[in-house]
TORKOL-4160 file (C-alpha; in steps of 0.2 Angstrom, whole numbers, padded with zeros to 4 digits, m for minus):
332
<pt num="1" X="m0179" Y="m0083" Z="m0016"/>
<pt num="2" X="m0166" Y="m0076" Z="m0003"/>
<pt num="3" X="m0165" Y="m0060" Z="0001"/>
<pt num="4" X="m0147" Y="m0060" Z="0001"/>
<pt num="5" X="m0133" Y="m0073" Z="0003"/>
<pt num="6" X="m0116" Y="m0068" Z="0008"/>
<pt num="7" X="m0099" Y="m0079" Z="0005"/>
<pt num="8" X="m0088" Y="m0080" Z="0020"/>
<pt num="9" X="m0092" Y="m0086" Z="0037"/>
<pt num="10" X="m0076" Y="m0077" Z="0043"/>
<pt num="11" X="m0079" Y="m0063" Z="0059"/>
<pt num="12" X="m0085" Y="m0050" Z="0044"/>
<pt num="13" X="m0098" Y="m0062" Z="0036"/>
<pt num="14" X="m0106" Y="m0067" Z="0051"/>
<pt num="15" X="m0107" Y="m0048" Z="0055"/>
<pt num="16" X="m0117" Y="m0049" Z="0040"/>
<pt num="17" X="m0128" Y="m0062" Z="0044"/>
<pt num="18" X="m0133" Y="m0053" Z="0061"/>
<pt num="19" X="m0136" Y="m0038" Z="0056"/>
<pt num="20" X="m0146" Y="m0047" Z="0040"/>
<pt num="21" X="m0158" Y="m0056" Z="0051"/>
<pt num="22" X="m0160" Y="m0041" Z="0063"/>
<pt num="23" X="m0168" Y="m0031" Z="0046"/>
<pt num="24" X="m0178" Y="m0044" Z="0044"/>
<pt num="25" X="m0169" Y="m0051" Z="0029"/>
<pt num="26" X="m0169" Y="m0069" Z="0024"/>
<pt num="27" X="m0149" Y="m0072" Z="0022"/>
<pt num="28" X="m0140" Y="m0086" Z="0019"/>
<pt num="29" X="m0120" Y="m0089" Z="0023"/>
<pt num="30" X="m0108" Y="m0100" Z="0011"/>
<pt num="31" X="m0092" Y="m0106" Z="0018"/>
<pt num="32" X="m0079" Y="m0117" Z="0007"/>
<pt num="33" X="m0073" Y="m0122" Z="0026"/>
<pt num="34" X="m0077" Y="m0122" Z="0042"/>
<pt num="35" X="m0083" Y="m0108" Z="0054"/>
<pt num="36" X="m0069" Y="m0095" Z="0055"/>
<pt num="37" X="m0061" Y="m0106" Z="0042"/>
<pt num="38" X="m0046" Y="m0091" Z="0042"/>
<pt num="39" X="m0042" Y="m0088" Z="0057"/>
<pt num="40" X="m0042" Y="m0110" Z="0060"/>
<pt num="41" X="m0026" Y="m0105" Z="0049"/>
<pt num="42" X="m0016" Y="m0095" Z="0063"/>
<pt num="43" X="m0004" Y="m0102" Z="0073"/>
<pt num="44" X="m0009" Y="m0111" Z="0089"/>
<pt num="45" X="m0011" Y="m0098" Z="0103"/>
<pt num="46" X="m0010" Y="m0083" Z="0093"/>
<pt num="47" X="m0014" Y="m0068" Z="0101"/>
<pt num="48" X="m0025" Y="m0053" Z="0092"/>
<pt num="49" X="m0016" Y="m0035" Z="0091"/>
<pt num="50" X="m0034" Y="m0030" Z="0096"/>
<pt num="51" X="m0042" Y="m0029" Z="0111"/>
<pt num="52" X="m0058" Y="m0040" Z="0116"/>
<pt num="53" X="m0073" Y="m0026" Z="0114"/>
<pt num="54" X="m0065" Y="m0022" Z="0094"/>
<pt num="55" X="m0064" Y="m0037" Z="0089"/>
<pt num="56" X="m0086" Y="m0038" Z="0093"/>
<pt num="57" X="m0098" Y="m0043" Z="0084"/>
<pt num="58" X="m0118" Y="m0043" Z="0085"/>
<pt num="59" X="m0116" Y="m0029" Z="0101"/>
<pt num="60" X="m0110" Y="m0046" Z="0111"/>
<pt num="61" X="m0098" Y="m0044" Z="0122"/>
<pt num="62" X="m0080" Y="m0053" Z="0121"/>
<pt num="63" X="m0078" Y="m0060" Z="0137"/>
<pt num="64" X="m0057" Y="m0063" Z="0141"/>
<pt num="65" X="m0048" Y="m0062" Z="0157"/>
<pt num="66" X="m0034" Y="m0057" Z="0146"/>
<pt num="67" X="m0029" Y="m0041" Z="0139"/>
<pt num="68" X="m0027" Y="m0046" Z="0121"/>
<pt num="69" X="m0037" Y="m0061" Z="0117"/>
<pt num="70" X="m0030" Y="m0078" Z="0109"/>
<pt num="71" X="m0033" Y="m0086" Z="0093"/>
<pt num="72" X="m0046" Y="m0099" Z="0102"/>
<pt num="73" X="m0053" Y="m0086" Z="0112"/>
<pt num="74" X="m0061" Y="m0079" Z="0096"/>
<pt num="75" X="m0064" Y="m0096" Z="0087"/>
<pt num="76" X="m0076" Y="m0101" Z="0103"/>
<pt num="77" X="m0081" Y="m0082" Z="0105"/>
<pt num="78" X="m0088" Y="m0079" Z="0084"/>
<pt num="79" X="m0096" Y="m0100" Z="0086"/>
<pt num="80" X="m0107" Y="m0092" Z="0100"/>
<pt num="81" X="m0111" Y="m0079" Z="0094"/>
<pt num="82" X="m0120" Y="m0089" Z="0076"/>
<pt num="83" X="m0124" Y="m0101" Z="0087"/>
<pt num="84" X="m0136" Y="m0089" Z="0099"/>
<pt num="85" X="m0142" Y="m0080" Z="0082"/>
<pt num="86" X="m0146" Y="m0097" Z="0073"/>
<pt num="87" X="m0137" Y="m0092" Z="0056"/>
<pt num="88" X="m0142" Y="m0099" Z="0042"/>
<pt num="89" X="m0123" Y="m0106" Z="0037"/>
<pt num="90" X="m0120" Y="m0121" Z="0024"/>
<pt num="91" X="m0103" Y="m0125" Z="0028"/>
<pt num="92" X="m0091" Y="m0134" Z="0017"/>
<pt num="93" X="m0100" Y="m0128" Z="0004"/>
<pt num="94" X="m0088" Y="m0121" Z="m0012"/>
<pt num="95" X="m0094" Y="m0104" Z="m0021"/>
<pt num="96" X="m0091" Y="m0107" Z="m0038"/>
<pt num="97" X="m0101" Y="m0092" Z="m0051"/>
<pt num="98" X="m0111" Y="m0080" Z="m0050"/>
<pt num="99" X="m0125" Y="m0078" Z="m0064"/>
<pt num="100" X="m0141" Y="m0068" Z="m0068"/>
<pt num="101" X="m0142" Y="m0048" Z="m0063"/>
<pt num="102" X="m0147" Y="m0037" Z="m0046"/>
<pt num="103" X="m0163" Y="m0042" Z="m0039"/>
<pt num="104" X="m0162" Y="m0062" Z="m0046"/>
<pt num="105" X="m0145" Y="m0069" Z="m0044"/>
<pt num="106" X="m0140" Y="m0088" Z="m0045"/>
<pt num="107" X="m0127" Y="m0093" Z="m0035"/>
<pt num="108" X="m0118" Y="m0107" Z="m0039"/>
<pt num="109" X="m0111" Y="m0120" Z="m0028"/>
<pt num="110" X="m0102" Y="m0136" Z="m0031"/>
<pt num="111" X="m0117" Y="m0144" Z="m0021"/>
<pt num="112" X="m0131" Y="m0132" Z="m0033"/>
<pt num="113" X="m0139" Y="m0117" Z="m0035"/>
<pt num="114" X="m0146" Y="m0104" Z="m0025"/>
<pt num="115" X="m0157" Y="m0091" Z="m0028"/>
<pt num="116" X="m0152" Y="m0073" Z="m0020"/>
<pt num="117" X="m0159" Y="m0054" Z="m0024"/>
<pt num="118" X="m0141" Y="m0047" Z="m0018"/>
<pt num="119" X="m0123" Y="m0053" Z="m0012"/>
<pt num="120" X="m0111" Y="m0051" Z="0002"/>
<pt num="121" X="m0093" Y="m0057" Z="m0003"/>
<pt num="122" X="m0085" Y="m0056" Z="0013"/>
<pt num="123" X="m0069" Y="m0070" Z="0008"/>
<pt num="124" X="m0054" Y="m0060" Z="0014"/>
<pt num="125" X="m0039" Y="m0065" Z="0007"/>
<pt num="126" X="m0030" Y="m0078" Z="0021"/>
<pt num="127" X="m0031" Y="m0093" Z="0007"/>
<pt num="128" X="m0018" Y="m0089" Z="m0010"/>
<pt num="129" X="m0001" Y="m0085" Z="m0002"/>
<pt num="130" X="0010" Y="m0074" Z="m0014"/>
<pt num="131" X="0023" Y="m0087" Z="m0022"/>
<pt num="132" X="0040" Y="m0084" Z="m0024"/>
<pt num="133" X="0041" Y="m0094" Z="m0040"/>
<pt num="134" X="0059" Y="m0101" Z="m0037"/>
<pt num="135" X="0064" Y="m0119" Z="m0041"/>
<pt num="136" X="0058" Y="m0129" Z="m0028"/>
<pt num="137" X="0045" Y="m0121" Z="m0022"/>
<pt num="138" X="0033" Y="m0134" Z="m0023"/>
<pt num="139" X="0042" Y="m0147" Z="m0011"/>
<pt num="140" X="0035" Y="m0153" Z="0005"/>
<pt num="141" X="0048" Y="m0144" Z="0014"/>
<pt num="142" X="0039" Y="m0127" Z="0010"/>
<pt num="143" X="0024" Y="m0120" Z="0017"/>
<pt num="144" X="0014" Y="m0104" Z="0017"/>
<pt num="145" X="0005" Y="m0105" Z="0034"/>
<pt num="146" X="0013" Y="m0106" Z="0052"/>
<pt num="147" X="0003" Y="m0117" Z="0066"/>
<pt num="148" X="0016" Y="m0121" Z="0078"/>
<pt num="149" X="0035" Y="m0122" Z="0080"/>
<pt num="150" X="0036" Y="m0139" Z="0085"/>
<pt num="151" X="0039" Y="m0151" Z="0070"/>
<pt num="152" X="0053" Y="m0137" Z="0068"/>
<pt num="153" X="0064" Y="m0143" Z="0084"/>
<pt num="154" X="0082" Y="m0148" Z="0080"/>
<pt num="155" X="0079" Y="m0142" Z="0062"/>
<pt num="156" X="0085" Y="m0131" Z="0051"/>
<pt num="157" X="0071" Y="m0118" Z="0047"/>
<pt num="158" X="0071" Y="m0102" Z="0034"/>
<pt num="159" X="0058" Y="m0091" Z="0036"/>
<pt num="160" X="0056" Y="m0079" Z="0022"/>
<pt num="161" X="0051" Y="m0062" Z="0025"/>
<pt num="162" X="0050" Y="m0045" Z="0036"/>
<pt num="163" X="0034" Y="m0043" Z="0045"/>
<pt num="164" X="0025" Y="m0048" Z="0059"/>
<pt num="165" X="0023" Y="m0067" Z="0053"/>
<pt num="166" X="0040" Y="m0071" Z="0048"/>
<pt num="167" X="0044" Y="m0063" Z="0066"/>
<pt num="168" X="0034" Y="m0069" Z="0075"/>
<pt num="169" X="0038" Y="m0088" Z="0066"/>
<pt num="170" X="0055" Y="m0086" Z="0067"/>
<pt num="171" X="0055" Y="m0081" Z="0087"/>
<pt num="172" X="0041" Y="m0094" Z="0089"/>
<pt num="173" X="0058" Y="m0107" Z="0081"/>
<pt num="174" X="0071" Y="m0100" Z="0089"/>
<pt num="175" X="0066" Y="m0105" Z="0107"/>
<pt num="176" X="0062" Y="m0119" Z="0100"/>
<pt num="177" X="0078" Y="m0126" Z="0098"/>
<pt num="178" X="0076" Y="m0124" Z="0080"/>
<pt num="179" X="0092" Y="m0119" Z="0071"/>
<pt num="180" X="0084" Y="m0103" Z="0061"/>
<pt num="181" X="0089" Y="m0091" Z="0049"/>
<pt num="182" X="0078" Y="m0076" Z="0045"/>
<pt num="183" X="0078" Y="m0071" Z="0026"/>
<pt num="184" X="0073" Y="m0053" Z="0022"/>
<pt num="185" X="0071" Y="m0044" Z="0005"/>
<pt num="186" X="0073" Y="m0026" Z="0011"/>
<pt num="187" X="0088" Y="m0019" Z="0021"/>
<pt num="188" X="0081" Y="m0022" Z="0039"/>
<pt num="189" X="0065" Y="m0028" Z="0049"/>
<pt num="190" X="0047" Y="m0019" Z="0042"/>
<pt num="191" X="0044" Y="m0005" Z="0051"/>
<pt num="192" X="0025" Y="m0012" Z="0053"/>
<pt num="193" X="0032" Y="m0027" Z="0066"/>
<pt num="194" X="0026" Y="m0024" Z="0082"/>
<pt num="195" X="0031" Y="m0014" Z="0094"/>
<pt num="196" X="0035" Y="m0027" Z="0106"/>
<pt num="197" X="0041" Y="m0041" Z="0092"/>
<pt num="198" X="0054" Y="m0032" Z="0082"/>
<pt num="199" X="0068" Y="m0026" Z="0097"/>
<pt num="200" X="0067" Y="m0045" Z="0101"/>
<pt num="201" X="0069" Y="m0051" Z="0086"/>
<pt num="202" X="0082" Y="m0039" Z="0083"/>
<pt num="203" X="0091" Y="m0044" Z="0099"/>
<pt num="204" X="0093" Y="m0062" Z="0093"/>
<pt num="205" X="0098" Y="m0057" Z="0078"/>
<pt num="206" X="0112" Y="m0046" Z="0087"/>
<pt num="207" X="0118" Y="m0058" Z="0098"/>
<pt num="208" X="0119" Y="m0071" Z="0085"/>
<pt num="209" X="0105" Y="m0083" Z="0090"/>
<pt num="210" X="0095" Y="m0079" Z="0074"/>
<pt num="211" X="0105" Y="m0080" Z="0055"/>
<pt num="212" X="0098" Y="m0065" Z="0046"/>
<pt num="213" X="0101" Y="m0060" Z="0027"/>
<pt num="214" X="0096" Y="m0042" Z="0021"/>
<pt num="215" X="0091" Y="m0036" Z="0006"/>
<pt num="216" X="0092" Y="m0057" Z="m0001"/>
<pt num="217" X="0080" Y="m0066" Z="m0010"/>
<pt num="218" X="0078" Y="m0084" Z="m0013"/>
<pt num="219" X="0086" Y="m0092" Z="m0030"/>
<pt num="220" X="0081" Y="m0113" Z="m0027"/>
<pt num="221" X="0076" Y="m0119" Z="m0015"/>
<pt num="222" X="0080" Y="m0141" Z="m0015"/>
<pt num="223" X="0079" Y="m0157" Z="m0003"/>
<pt num="224" X="0094" Y="m0149" Z="0006"/>
<pt num="225" X="0098" Y="m0134" Z="0004"/>
<pt num="226" X="0093" Y="m0114" Z="0000"/>
<pt num="227" X="0101" Y="m0106" Z="m0014"/>
<pt num="228" X="0101" Y="m0087" Z="m0010"/>
<pt num="229" X="0106" Y="m0070" Z="m0018"/>
<pt num="230" X="0113" Y="m0059" Z="m0005"/>
<pt num="231" X="0123" Y="m0045" Z="m0008"/>
<pt num="232" X="0140" Y="m0052" Z="m0007"/>
<pt num="233" X="0135" Y="m0064" Z="m0020"/>
<pt num="234" X="0125" Y="m0080" Z="m0021"/>
<pt num="235" X="0126" Y="m0091" Z="m0004"/>
<pt num="236" X="0120" Y="m0108" Z="m0001"/>
<pt num="237" X="0116" Y="m0113" Z="0013"/>
<pt num="238" X="0108" Y="m0130" Z="0024"/>
<pt num="239" X="0091" Y="m0133" Z="0025"/>
<pt num="240" X="0077" Y="m0144" Z="0031"/>
<pt num="241" X="0063" Y="m0132" Z="0030"/>
<pt num="242" X="0053" Y="m0117" Z="0023"/>
<pt num="243" X="0042" Y="m0105" Z="0030"/>
<pt num="244" X="0039" Y="m0095" Z="0016"/>
<pt num="245" X="0028" Y="m0082" Z="0027"/>
<pt num="246" X="0027" Y="m0069" Z="0011"/>
<pt num="247" X="0010" Y="m0064" Z="0015"/>
<pt num="248" X="m0010" Y="m0069" Z="0003"/>
<pt num="249" X="m0018" Y="m0058" Z="m0008"/>
<pt num="250" X="m0040" Y="m0062" Z="m0011"/>
<pt num="251" X="m0044" Y="m0072" Z="m0023"/>
<pt num="252" X="m0045" Y="m0060" Z="m0039"/>
<pt num="253" X="m0052" Y="m0073" Z="m0053"/>
<pt num="254" X="m0065" Y="m0078" Z="m0038"/>
<pt num="255" X="m0069" Y="m0058" Z="m0040"/>
<pt num="256" X="m0070" Y="m0058" Z="m0059"/>
<pt num="257" X="m0082" Y="m0072" Z="m0062"/>
<pt num="258" X="m0092" Y="m0058" Z="m0048"/>
<pt num="259" X="m0090" Y="m0048" Z="m0061"/>
<pt num="260" X="m0081" Y="m0036" Z="m0052"/>
<pt num="261" X="m0068" Y="m0022" Z="m0058"/>
<pt num="262" X="m0052" Y="m0015" Z="m0050"/>
<pt num="263" X="m0043" Y="0004" Z="m0049"/>
<pt num="264" X="m0027" Y="0004" Z="m0057"/>
<pt num="265" X="m0016" Y="0004" Z="m0043"/>
<pt num="266" X="m0003" Y="m0004" Z="m0033"/>
<pt num="267" X="m0015" Y="m0013" Z="m0023"/>
<pt num="268" X="m0028" Y="m0017" Z="m0037"/>
<pt num="269" X="m0042" Y="m0013" Z="m0028"/>
<pt num="270" X="m0060" Y="m0019" Z="m0031"/>
<pt num="271" X="m0071" Y="m0004" Z="m0037"/>
<pt num="272" X="m0083" Y="m0001" Z="m0025"/>
<pt num="273" X="m0093" Y="0013" Z="m0014"/>
<pt num="274" X="m0081" Y="0017" Z="m0001"/>
<pt num="275" X="m0091" Y="0029" Z="0012"/>
<pt num="276" X="m0107" Y="0024" Z="0011"/>
<pt num="277" X="m0115" Y="0007" Z="0003"/>
<pt num="278" X="m0099" Y="m0005" Z="0000"/>
<pt num="279" X="m0108" Y="m0009" Z="m0017"/>
<pt num="280" X="m0097" Y="m0016" Z="m0030"/>
<pt num="281" X="m0096" Y="m0007" Z="m0045"/>
<pt num="282" X="m0108" Y="m0022" Z="m0051"/>
<pt num="283" X="m0127" Y="m0018" Z="m0044"/>
<pt num="284" X="m0131" Y="m0030" Z="m0033"/>
<pt num="285" X="m0116" Y="m0034" Z="m0026"/>
<pt num="286" X="m0108" Y="m0029" Z="m0012"/>
<pt num="287" X="m0088" Y="m0028" Z="m0003"/>
<pt num="288" X="m0087" Y="m0032" Z="0016"/>
<pt num="289" X="m0071" Y="m0034" Z="0029"/>
<pt num="290" X="m0052" Y="m0038" Z="0021"/>
<pt num="291" X="m0056" Y="m0041" Z="0002"/>
<pt num="292" X="m0062" Y="m0024" Z="m0001"/>
<pt num="293" X="m0045" Y="m0018" Z="0002"/>
<pt num="294" X="m0036" Y="m0028" Z="m0013"/>
<pt num="295" X="m0018" Y="m0031" Z="m0011"/>
<pt num="296" X="m0018" Y="m0018" Z="0002"/>
<pt num="297" X="m0023" Y="m0034" Z="0013"/>
<pt num="298" X="m0019" Y="m0025" Z="0034"/>
<pt num="299" X="m0033" Y="m0012" Z="0025"/>
<pt num="300" X="m0047" Y="m0019" Z="0032"/>
<pt num="301" X="m0047" Y="m0030" Z="0049"/>
<pt num="302" X="m0061" Y="m0034" Z="0061"/>
<pt num="303" X="m0059" Y="m0019" Z="0071"/>
<pt num="304" X="m0065" Y="m0010" Z="0057"/>
<pt num="305" X="m0071" Y="m0020" Z="0042"/>
<pt num="306" X="m0084" Y="m0025" Z="0057"/>
<pt num="307" X="m0093" Y="m0011" Z="0052"/>
<pt num="308" X="m0095" Y="m0014" Z="0035"/>
<pt num="309" X="m0111" Y="m0028" Z="0039"/>
<pt num="310" X="m0121" Y="m0013" Z="0046"/>
<pt num="311" X="m0117" Y="m0002" Z="0032"/>
<pt num="312" X="m0120" Y="m0015" Z="0019"/>
<pt num="313" X="m0138" Y="m0021" Z="0028"/>
<pt num="314" X="m0145" Y="m0002" Z="0030"/>
<pt num="315" X="m0142" Y="m0004" Z="0010"/>
<pt num="316" X="m0150" Y="m0019" Z="0006"/>
<pt num="317" X="m0164" Y="m0017" Z="0017"/>
<pt num="318" X="m0169" Y="m0001" Z="0008"/>
<pt num="319" X="m0167" Y="m0010" Z="m0007"/>
<pt num="320" X="m0179" Y="m0021" Z="m0003"/>
<pt num="321" X="m0194" Y="m0008" Z="0002"/>
<pt num="322" X="m0191" Y="m0003" Z="m0015"/>
<pt num="323" X="m0206" Y="m0008" Z="m0028"/>
<pt num="324" X="m0199" Y="m0017" Z="m0042"/>
<pt num="325" X="m0198" Y="m0010" Z="m0060"/>
<pt num="326" X="m0215" Y="m0015" Z="m0070"/>
<pt num="327" X="m0215" Y="m0018" Z="m0086"/>
<pt num="328" X="m0229" Y="m0011" Z="m0098"/>
<pt num="329" X="m0235" Y="m0014" Z="m0115"/>
<pt num="330" X="m0240" Y="m0002" Z="m0126"/>
<pt num="331" X="m0255" Y="m0005" Z="m0138"/>
<pt num="332" X="m0253" Y="m0003" Z="m0156"/>
C-alpha cells in the first residue's frame, strides 16, 4: 500500500514526487512513456518562453548560459532532479483504470496493479491532437507534431494553425527551403503569438516568402493536394506534407475512468478545489499541472503548475495523519 501514486512523469509530476518524499510519503510515479515524455515530443532545440528560474522544481537551480533554456537543457535538468532525489518511477507502463475509494485505491496498469491511499493525475495534454475531421487526415503525410524542418526541405508544406506552434513551424520550414503555405481559420495571426515571432511571420507573409490563407479551412487532403474553403471559394493547392498545428487536449476518456466530473464551460474544466488542495470531485484524487485547465491548455504551465505539488502534498500528508475511521458493532 503506497501513500500516493502520481500518474505522469513530466516536470509537474516529478515535482509532486519530490514534495511527497520530503513529507515522508511513500510515493510511486507511473509514466506511460519516457521521462518527461511531452518534452521529448517538443521540437528539437525548442526555446522555452520562460526563463530558467521559472522552470525549477524542488529548489534545484536550473543552470544555463541562455536567457531562455532549450528543450535539451530542460530534459537534462529534470532527469538530474529525478536521479538526485532517487524518485521511484516506473516508465513505459500505461495506466488503464482506477478502482476503489479514497484511502484504498487500486491503480490498474498494463503490467499489474498497485494499491495506494491517494492518486495524483499529472498527465498533461500533449497526447491527443485536435483533429480537423476531414477526409485524408489519416494519410502518412499528415502530422500533428513538429520536430524539425529538415525533412520538409524543397517540399510543398502546409502549416495549419495561427498560434505559436504553427508560427514557429512555418518560419523554420521556410528557412530550410520548403515552399510553405500557412492556413488560418481566423482573420489574422493570433494575438497570443509571442511578440518576437509574430512580426517575423507577418513580414514573411507580406513579402510573399510564405503564402497565407486567412478565414480558411481545410476541406480535404489528398496524396498530392489540399482542398481549401477560402473566402474566394474552393481552392486546391499542391501539397507534399501537412503540419496540422491545431492544438491538443486532455484525455477525457481516461479522466472519466478516475471518476472526474467537468464544469459546463467551453474549456470543459475538471471539477477540483482550485484554491487550496487541488483535490477533484472524487475524494483522494488530485489534479496537478496542465490537466487541471481542461481545454484551456495555456492556463497552467510548468512555471505555475509546479506549485500545485506543494499544495497537494501538504494536503495528502495532513490526511495521512488523520485517524482511520473505526467501525463499531453494536450488541443487540
